[in-house]
N, C-alpha and C positions, 0 to 999 in steps of 0.2 A: 412475496416471501420476505422474511426478515433474516438478515445476515449479521453474524456476530464474529468479530476477530478476537482470538485468544492467543496470548503469549504462552511460552512453554516453561516459565519459571527459571530460565537460564540453565536448565539442567542438560539439555540436549538428549534427554531420555524419552520425552513424551511425544515430540513432534512427528516421529516416524511410526508411532503406534496408532493404527487406525481406530482402535477401540477407546483411546483416551482423547477427550475433547481439547486438551491443551496443545498449543502450537498449530492451531487449525483455523480455518474459516468454517463456521457453523451455519446451517441453513434450516429455517423453521417455516412451517406453513401457519401463518397467523390468522387465516380465515376461520380456523377451527378454535374452539375454546374447550379445554385448554389446548395450547399449541401442540402440533404434531410434526413428526418428521415426514417430509414429502418424498415421493418417489424421485429418483435421480441422484441421490446423495451417494457417497463412496460405497460401492458394493462390499459387503462383509465387514464394514467398519461400524463405529458407533452410529446409530441411526441419523444423527444430525450433522455428521461431518461432510462438508462439501469439498474443501481443499485441505491439504496437510503439508508438513515440512516447513513450517514458519517458526521464526524465533520470537519476534516482538513486532507484530504488524501495527504500526502507528502512523497513519491510520488507513482505513479502506474507504472507498467511495465509488459510486457508479456515475458514469456519464449519463446525465438525464435525457440525452437525445437518443443514444444508441445502445445503452445498457452495458457498455464495457466496464469491467471491474478493474480498479486500480488498487494495488496492495503495496504500500510502502513498508518495508520490513527493516527494522533496525538490527544490524549485525552485532556480534559479540567481540571478535578479535580483528577481523579484516575490514569491515565497513558496512555499508547499507545498500539496499537494492530496491528497485521498483519492478513489480510484476504486473503485466498488462494482460488481462484475461477477456477475450471476446465473449459476448453474451452467450450463455448456455454451454460454455466449454469448461465446466468445472471438473472435479475429481482429479485435480492436478497435484503432483508432488513437487513442491518448490525447494526441496533439497536439504534443508537444515536437519541435523547437523552434519550430513555427508558433505554438503557444499555450503559455502558462505559467499554470496555473490556468484561469480562464475568459477570460483576456485575451490579445489578439493581441500577438505580439512582433515588433519593438519596440513599446513602449507608444505608442498613438495610431495605429498602422498598421492598415490594413484587411487582413483575411485571410479565406479561405474555410474555414468550419468545418463545411461540410455533411457531410464524411466523417469528422469528428472526434467522438469521444465525450468530451464535456466532463465534468469531475469532479463527483462528487456533493457535494463540499464543498471549498472552498479557503480559504487563509489568506494574508494578506500577511506580509512579514517583520516588520512592526510588531506583528502579532498573535502570530506564532509564528516562532522562529528556524529550527529544524531539526526536522521531524516524525519521530517514531519510531513505526512501525506496530506494532500489537499484535494482539489476538485478540477474537473475540466471546466474551463471558463465558457459559459453560455450567456453571458450578459451582452449589453449593447454599448456600454460606456467606452470600451476599449476594443474597437473592431479588430485590430491587429492581433489581439490575444485570443480571439474566439477559436474554439475547438482545441486549444492547447491545454494540457494538464499543468496546473499550477501547484507547486509544492515548495518546501523550504527545509531549513535546518535550525537547530537551536542556537546557532550563532547569528540568527536574524537574516540570513540570506534567503531570497526568494528566487525560485527557478521556474522555468516552464519548458515543456517538451511537446513536440509534435509527433504524431505516430500514425501509422497505417497498419490496420490489422493489429497484430501484437508486437510490431517492430517500431523502434524509435527512429525517426527520420531527422530530427534536429533537437537540440537541447542547449540551454544556457541560462545565465543569470538575468534577472530582470532589474532594471535600474530603479530601485525603490529607495525611498528615504530610510535612514537608519531607524530601527525599532528601539523603543525605550526599555523594553523588558526582554524576556526569553520567550521566543516563539514556541508554543506548545500545541496549537491546533489552528485549523482553518474552519470557516463557516461559509455558507452559501445562502443567499436569500431567494425569494420567489421569482425574481427577475434574472437570476443567474449571476449576480455580482458576488464577488468573493471578499471575505473578511479574514483578518488575522486575530488570534487571541494570544495575549502575552502574559506570562507569569511574572511575578515580582512587581511590575508596574500596574498590573490589573487592567490593561488597556485592550480595547477592541477597536480595530481600524478597518476601514473599507479601502480596498485597492482601487484607486481612481487615476485617470490620466493626468499628467503634469503638463 
């Protein structure tokens, strides 16, 4: 299957509308030509909607070993979040714009979260400006990092977290050398090693042990 993450244009209007593809994770069957909507997407919604309630998922990735889906979602007012979705457990509502992170919007309002999947981890803007989603490390160069999800922010900080199921068990900063540009994306090679991509400096770096 092919998965595509879509932002909601910052409107807060589209993310909760199951018939609109914006603010969603979309899922296509690419074994057919042209692509088709596979069974198992959100019932009664747009045929290709897999998950909804997202603002600006930047970015999504799968753990190449167990299929867990990681969705790093950039918030608007309050902060950013990471959603961890075990394999095959889609059709989730991640809350936007009813919630941002684990907090009801607007701040102080009461909201019904009974049908919302709250994030595994969230950050305020004071803690993190713009989250950049990465990959679960499956390389061999840094054994201590193996099985941890590596992500960052546009201030050039690199983080990792450990998880069990959909719950975070540990998280923190990695001691990496300062970047020369603005972190905008991560990459992963065939051996599971992780790379950073930087805007302005135009630099691609591989994360290696020191």
